[in-house]
N, C-alpha and C positions, 0 to 999 in steps of 0.2 A: 152544408152551412159552415162558414168559416168559424174557427175557434176564437174566442175573445183573446185579446193580447195578454200574454203572460202564461196562459194555460198551455199553448202550444210549446212555448219555450221550456216550461217545467216538465212537460211530458217528454220532450225530445232530449233534455239534458238531465239524466238521473243524478240525484244528489250523491256527492262523494261519501264514501264510508266514513271518513273523518268527521264530516258535517253531521252525519246521522248519529255517530257515537257521541259527539258533543251534545246534540239535542237530547239523546237518551240520558246522558250523565247529568244534564241540567237538573233533573228531578231526583237525583241520587244524593247520597251523603257526600260530604266534602272530600273524604278519602277516595271514593270512586271517581269523583270529578278530577281530583289531582292525578290519579293513576291514568285515566284516559288522556288527560292533557300531556302527561309525560310520554306515553306511548306515541301519541300523534307528533309531539315535538321531536322525539328521537327518530321516528320515521322508518328507519331501516328494519327494525324488528317487526313492526306491524305490516310492512310491505311483504313479508315472507308469507307465502300461501299456507305453509304448514302451521305457522303461528295463528294466522287468522282462522283457519279451519278448527283449531283447538280452542281458541279464545272467544271468537265472535260468532254469535248466533244471529243470522239475518235472513230475511226474505223481503219481499216488496213492502210488507206492512210494518215490520218492526226490525230493530237491531238492538242487541245488548251484549255485554261482556259476561260470559259465564265463568266468573272468577273461581268458584269452587271446582268445577270440572278442570279448568286449566291448571290450577294449583296441584290437584291430585295427580295429573298426568304429564305435565310439561317436561319434567326431567327424564321420564321414561320414553317419551314419544319423540321429542325434538333433539336434534344434534346441535348443541350450543357450545360456543367457546366460553372461556371464563368470564369475559366481559358481558356477554349476552346473558349468561346465567345470573351473574351478580345483579345486572340491571333488572331483570325480570323478578328476582327475589325481592329487591327493594321496592319495585312497583307494586307487587302483590302485597307487601307489608303496608304500603300506602293505602291500597284499596281496602284491606282488612288488617287493621293494626294488630301486630304480634311482635314477638321478640325476633330480631334478626341480627346475626353476627355483623357488627360494623366493619370487620376486616374485609367484607365484600367490596367496600369502596376502593380497596387497593388495586383492583383489576378493572375498574370502570373506564379509566381514561378520562381526560379532562372534559370532553364534550358531554359524555353521559353523566359524569359527576355533577356538572352544572345543571343538567336536566333534573336529576334526582334532588338536588338542593332546592331547585325551584318548586318541585312537587311537594317537598316537605314544607316550604314556606307557604304554599297554598293550603296545605293541611293545617298549618298553624293559623290560617285565616288572613294571611297577608294578601290584600287585594291588589297591591301595586307591583306584583311580580311580573317581570317582562316575559311574554310568551313568544315563542318562535325565535328566540335569540340563539344563534348557533356560533360556537367559538371555532 
């Protein structure tokens, strides 16, 4: 029996990880939504398998970011350059507000700094922040 239109398409094309994370973050607090948006916008770090293995818990039924596990282990497990470390430190502080040394922005570079600033604007409740803008 042929499948109804739409069902075959959705079964044949699995949802992207970024789409699944956005859907999960939709019901989370504003900090986690901003952190997920920043990771997706930056793209390079979330594309790394070692980062995904440590941060993202997923199977066919669900996906979520395990922030506590990631925060406890990322500096010991991952090989990061200064910019990646600074970016992840600031993204984690967005997901779970805490004190973070602002000197970390010195090593971000212009593109990642823009992403972090947009995440902070989202955290402040600014709904008009441009998403996906790359410098």
